[in-house]
Structures are given as C-alpha cells and as structure tokens.
N, C-alpha and C positions, 0 to 999 in steps of 0.2 A: 506781798499783796499790798496794793495801794489803799490809803485811807478810804477812798470812795468805795472800793470793793468791800471793805469791812462794814461800812454803813449799809451797803446794799444787802448784805447777809441778814441784817436786822429787819429788813422790810419784807414782811410776809403778806400784807394786804395793802390795798390802796390807801386805807385810812392810816396805816403806819407811815407811808410815804408822805401823806398830807401833814401829819403831826411833825415829822422831821423837817419838812420844807418850811412849815410855819415857824418852828423854833429857829431854823437857820436864818430866816428873814428877821425875826424878832431880835435876834442877837447881833445882827449886822446892819439892818436897815429899819430901826425902830420907828414906830408911829409917834409923833406926828411928822417927824422929819421926812419919812417916806410913807406915803398913803397907800396901803395895800390891805387886802382882806380876802377871806375865803367865803364864798357864797354857798351855804349848805342847801343845795338843791338835789342831793342824792338820797334823801330820806324816803323811807317807805311810809305811805300815808293812805288814808281812806280816799275813795273817789270824791266824797263830799269835801274833805279837807283839801285835797289836791285842787279841786275847782275853786275853792275859796282863796287858796294861795295864788292861783293863776289870776284871779280877779284883783288881787293885791299887787300884782306886778312881777311875780316870780316867772322867770323865763327858763324854758328848758334849754339845756346845752351850754349854759353860762360856764365859763372857765373856772377851774378849781381855785385859781389865785389870779386876782387882778391887781396890777400895780399902776396907779395913776401917774406917778412921776415919770415912769418909763414908757407909758402908753403901751402896756404889754399884758397879754393874757397867757397863763400857763395852765396846761391840762396835764395832770399827772396820771399815768397809767402804769399798770403792771407790764412786765416785758411782753406778754402775749396780748395785751389789750389793744383796742383800736377805738378811734373816734366814732361816736354814734352819729346818726344823720343830723340831729339837732346840734351836736357839738361841731360838726363840720360847717353847718349853717352859721353858727356863732363865730367860728374862726373866720369864715369868709366875710362876715359883717365887720369884724374888727379890722381885717386887712383892707377892706374897701374904704375905711376911714383913715387908713395910714398907720394903724397900730401893728405892733409885732405880736405874733402868736407862736407859742412853743408847745410841742408835745414832748413830754419827758417820760421815757420808759425805764430809766434807771437813774441812780444818784449822780453819775458823771454827766449825764445829759442835763440834769437839773443844774449842776454847778456851771456847766458851759452856757446854759441858757441865761442864768442870772448874770454871769460875767458879760455876755453879749448885750443883754437888755440894759444893764446898769452902765455899761461902758467902762467897767473897771476890770483889772486883771485879778487873779486869785490872791496875790500878795496884798493888793490894796483892799480887797474885800476882807481878808483876815485881819488887817490893821484896823478896819472898821469894827470888827468883833472885839478886839482888844480895847479900843477906845470906848465902845458902848458899854462893855462890862466894867471898865474903870469908872465911867460916869455913874453907872448903876450902883456900884458897891463902894466907891470912894468919894462920891459926891462930886 
C-alpha cells in the first residue's frame, strides 16, 4: 500500500481532508513565504448571520484553499462529492483570469495538484518539508 493510500484511509470527512491538506502546506510551504489560506465558508449559520456575512463580502463557492503565489484554487471533496453550482462559478471565474483550479477527491490527487501548481516534483516538496522543520526546530 502506498503512503497516499494510508493517509486516504484516515480521511473520513471533508474536514479531515482539509486539516491534512492544511498541515501538508504548513509543513512544506509556510506563510509568509507562500501565501495561502482556507476560507471557512461552509459553516451552518442563521439566515440573519448569513445575510450579514454576505454583506461583509463572503462569497459562496470560494475554493477550500487559495494559494496566491501559485495563482491556484483547490476544492477538496470526498470521493463521491461534486462541485456545487456556486463552486463551478468560482472555478470558472478563477480560470477566466488565468488561475489554476483543482478538484481533489483523494490524497493522491491533492499531492499531484500541489506538485503541478507549485511546479515542484514530490522529492523537491519533501525536501521543503525537511528544510521547514529544520528551521522550525533548529533555528
């Protein structure tokens, strides 16, 4: 069994996928060197609060992860998941301005998408993890 398959076994919900993807980026592409974030727009809220958030600029369909340096959006889904109408509209808007968009339904797709978006192969990405951890723990 490949390492990606072992990680996939640990992913039971989309939130698990999100947490693992965030840790993966944090350990290999730390802020501020790489500017990325997760927009928490999947929360359940009252109609009133939802309206207030919309007035504040919350957009439906925004990708789970945005990486400015790579001009890329990543939507994480469970294997049977699909993009909603608002997510397809956001994908199209990103692509219209020349950004990349990735829908990842498993860990291997995530790894492949990060490699493609960053322009690095897996060995170079893993070297970044080693370098990042060395800086974090060894100064």
